[in-house]
C-alpha positions in Angstrom: 71.9 104.7 71.5 72.6 102.1 68.6 76.1 103.9 68.0 77.0 103.3 71.5 75.9 99.7 71.5 77.7 99.0 68.3 81.0 100.4 69.9 80.5 98.3 72.9 79.7 95.3 70.8 83.1 95.5 69.1 84.9 95.7 72.4 82.8 92.9 73.9 83.6 90.5 70.9 87.4 91.7 71.1 87.6 90.7 74.7 85.7 87.5 74.3 87.1 86.1 71.1 83.9 84.3 70.0 80.2 84.9 71.1 76.8 83.8 70.4 73.9 86.1 69.3 72.0 85.1 72.2 74.9 86.0 74.4 75.1 89.4 73.0 71.3 89.9 73.3 71.3 89.0 76.9 74.2 91.4 77.6 72.8 94.4 75.7 69.1 93.5 76.5 68.0 93.4 72.9 66.5 90.7 70.7 68.9 88.5 68.7 67.2 89.9 65.5 68.5 93.5 66.5 71.9 91.7 67.2 71.9 90.4 63.6 71.0 93.9 62.3 73.8 95.3 64.3 76.2 92.8 62.9 75.2 93.7 59.5 75.6 97.5 60.1 79.4 96.8 61.5 79.9 94.8 58.2 78.7 97.8 56.1 81.0 100.1 58.1 84.0 98.0 57.3 84.5 96.1 60.4 85.0 92.4 59.6 82.5 90.6 61.8 82.2 86.7 61.1 79.3 84.7 61.8 79.4 80.9 61.6 76.7 78.4 62.3 76.8 75.0 63.9 79.0 73.5 66.6 81.8 75.6 67.5 80.3 78.5 65.6 79.5 82.0 66.8 80.2 85.6 66.0 83.9 86.7 66.1 86.2 89.1 64.4 88.4 88.2 61.3 91.8 86.7 62.6 94.5 89.5 63.0 92.0 92.3 63.0 92.8 95.3 65.0 90.8 98.5 65.8 93.5 101.0 64.6 91.9 102.2 61.6 88.3 101.4 62.1 87.8 102.8 65.6 90.5 105.4 66.7 92.8 107.9 65.1 96.5 107.5 65.8 96.2 110.6 68.1 93.5 109.1 70.0 95.4 105.7 70.4 98.4 107.7 71.8 96.1 109.7 74.1 94.8 106.5 75.6 98.2 105.0 76.0 99.5 108.2 77.7 96.7 108.2 80.1 97.1 104.5 81.0 101.1 105.2 81.7 100.2 107.8 84.1 97.9 105.6 85.9 100.8 103.0 85.7 103.1 105.3 87.4 100.6 105.9 90.2 100.3 102.1 90.5 96.6 102.2 89.6 94.8 98.9 89.8 94.9 97.0 86.5 96.8 99.6 84.6 99.5 97.3 83.7 97.3 94.7 82.4 95.4 97.4 80.5 98.5 98.6 78.8 99.3 95.0 77.6 95.7 94.7 76.2 95.7 98.0 74.4 99.1 97.2 73.1 97.6 93.8 71.5 94.6 95.6 70.1 96.4 98.8 68.8 99.5 96.9 67.6 102.3 99.4 67.8 100.4 102.1 69.7 103.0 102.0 72.7 106.1 102.5 70.3 108.1 104.5 70.5 107.9 104.7 74.2 108.6 108.5 74.5 106.7 109.1 77.8 107.9 108.0 81.1 106.0 109.1 84.2 107.4 108.5 87.8 106.0 110.0 90.9 108.6 108.8 93.3 111.1 111.3 94.6 114.6 111.7 93.2 116.8 109.2 95.1 113.6 107.2 96.2 112.9 103.6 95.7 109.8 101.9 94.2 108.3 101.7 97.6 107.6 105.6 97.6 105.3 105.3 94.6 101.8 106.2 95.4 99.3 103.4 95.8 95.7 104.4 95.3 93.7 101.2 94.9 92.1 101.5 98.3 91.1 105.0 97.8 89.7 104.2 94.3 87.6 101.5 95.8 86.4 103.9 98.6 85.5 106.7 96.5 83.6 104.5 93.7 81.8 102.3 96.2 81.3 105.4 98.7 83.0 103.7 101.6 84.0 106.0 104.6 87.8 105.9 105.4 89.6 106.6 108.5 93.5 107.5 108.9 96.0 109.4 111.1 96.8 112.9 109.6 99.9 114.7 110.1 99.7 118.5 109.4 102.4 120.8 107.9 103.3 121.4 111.5 103.4 117.6 112.2 100.5 117.7 114.6 98.7 114.4 114.5 95.0 113.9 114.5 92.6 110.9 113.8 90.1 111.6 110.9 87.1 109.9 109.6 86.3 111.0 106.3 83.7 110.7 103.3 86.2 110.5 100.3 84.7 112.4 97.1 87.7 113.1 94.9 91.2 112.0 94.2 93.2 115.0 93.0 96.7 115.7 91.6 97.8 119.2 92.0 101.2 121.1 92.2 103.5 117.7 92.5 101.2 116.0 95.0 98.2 113.9 95.4 95.3 115.0 97.6 91.9 113.4 98.8 89.0 115.9 98.8 86.3 114.7 101.2 83.9 115.5 103.9 85.8 115.4 107.3 83.4 114.4 110.1 85.7 116.0 112.8 85.7 119.4 111.0 82.2 119.0 109.6 83.1 120.4 106.2 84.8 119.6 102.9 88.6 119.4 103.6 91.7 118.6 101.5 94.1 116.1 102.8 97.6 115.4 101.1 98.1 111.9 100.5 101.7 111.7 101.8 100.7 112.7 105.2 97.9 110.1 105.5 99.0 107.2 107.6 97.3 104.0 108.5 94.6 104.3 106.0 91.5 102.1 106.6 88.4 101.7 104.4 85.6 101.1 106.7 82.5 99.0 106.0 80.3 102.1 106.6 78.9 103.7 103.4 77.7 107.4 102.5 75.5 109.1 100.2 77.0 112.7 100.2 78.1 114.1 96.8 80.6 116.8 96.0 79.0 120.1 95.4 78.9 120.7 91.5 80.4 124.1 92.0 83.3 123.0 94.0 86.9 124.2 93.0 89.9 122.9 94.4 92.0 125.9 93.8 90.7 128.3 96.7 91.6 125.5 99.2 95.2 125.2 98.4 96.7 127.8 100.7 95.9 130.9 98.6 94.2 133.7 100.7 91.8 135.3 98.4 91.2 138.8 99.3 94.2 139.2 101.5 97.0 141.5 100.9 99.4 139.9 98.3 103.0 139.1 99.4 105.4 141.1 97.4 108.8 139.5 97.1 112.2 140.3 95.6 114.4 137.5 94.2 118.0 137.7 93.4 119.1 136.7 89.8 120.8 133.5 91.2 117.4 131.9 92.0 115.8 133.0 88.6 115.8 129.2 87.2 113.0 128.3 89.9 110.7 131.3 89.4 109.0 130.4 86.1 108.6 126.7 87.5 106.8 127.8 90.5 105.0 131.0 89.6 102.6 132.2 86.9 104.2 134.3 84.3 102.0 137.2 84.9 103.1 137.2 88.7 106.9 137.7 87.6 108.5 140.9 86.7 112.1 141.5 85.8 113.3 144.8 86.9 116.2 147.2 85.6 118.2 146.3 88.7 118.4 142.7 87.7 116.2 141.5 90.4 112.8 139.7 89.9 109.7 141.0 91.7 106.9 138.8 92.3 103.4 139.4 93.8 101.5 136.4 95.1 98.2 136.1 97.3 99.7 133.7 99.9 98.7 133.7 103.5 101.6 134.1 105.9 101.3 130.8 107.6 103.9 128.1 108.4 103.7 126.6 105.0 104.6 130.0 103.3 107.4 130.5 105.9 109.0 127.1 105.1 108.3 127.7 101.3 110.1 130.8 101.2 113.1 129.6 103.2 113.6 127.2 100.6 114.9 130.2 98.4 117.6 130.9 101.1 119.1 134.4 101.1 117.8 134.9 97.5 114.4 136.0 98.6 113.2 139.2 100.5 109.6 139.9 101.4 108.9 143.6 100.6 105.4 143.9 101.7 103.1 143.6 103.8 105.2 144.8 106.8 103.5 142.2 109.1 104.8 139.4 106.8 108.5 140.8 106.9 108.3 140.9 110.7 107.0 137.2 110.9 109.7 136.2 108.5 112.3 138.2 110.1 111.5 136.6 113.6 111.4 133.0 112.2 114.7 133.3 110.7 116.1 134.9 113.8 115.0 132.0 115.7 116.9 129.7 113.4 120.0 131.8 113.8 119.7 131.5 117.7 119.7 127.7 117.5 123.1 127.9 115.8 124.4 130.8 118.3 123.4 128.8 121.4 125.2 125.9 119.7 128.4 127.8 119.3 128.2 129.2 123.0 127.6 125.7 124.4 130.8 124.4 122.6 132.8 127.3 123.7 131.7 126.7 127.4 132.4 123.0 126.9 136.0 123.8 125.5 136.8 126.3 128.4 135.6 123.8 131.0 137.8 120.9 129.6 140.6 123.3 129.5 140.3 124.4 133.0 140.2 120.9 134.3 
């Protein structure tokens, strides 16, 4: 307990510049005698705490003192700054101000600036960056949120949710919360949330301690795995998007992948992103579903071609 108070005391003095023993005793709920003992302990530990009596006096740190040698290692300072940069990229509240303060306290902790994090899409603008201040407030203060939600099939629904966690997984932000419409814990992709409102109503629900995000992300545990064959031309994507243990290079030059994906709309769209360089081998039902879906796309263009030919014949006859 004393160690924690000593660390907090140093940060408190750094933030306030000059304080009194009474101010510290009231803040930490201890006697002024304990505060003076703590100051003596800090001085013995090599932290230059100065104490001056009289008007304008008080407790302060030696001018020009920084905490880089006394409190945190170089690696720990870099880790703190890296975390703040990620929060800054997500437009997390006060992250910019915190970076400037950390820079002042740690001197050159931000140099060289080797890390650059940007959550916006390629070709996008600053407006695409994720703003999470409202969600942070709602989660920390247990406020219910309401929003319009668009599924992967673009079906709109109005949701009222008790937000329990903000998660970043596989290139996207998600809200984990209790959906009052579905009456269960659900996951909502942030980019599909529109018209977010933080309601005055509060809640007391907690996220179950054994909750895991992974089983909820579209993987059908226990279902027959999809067995896929990829052409060498698309090999550059495979190790980015699948686990190494799921990918096998065959003697025929093709890559074989086995993944526990459910054959739903999301999976269809995802596999189509590989174009003609992927083939579903098993199960047969998945092959049929993919074949039918692809045939539907082909029919659009066949009908378009027929319509153009009919229009051409009609114009020539007239």
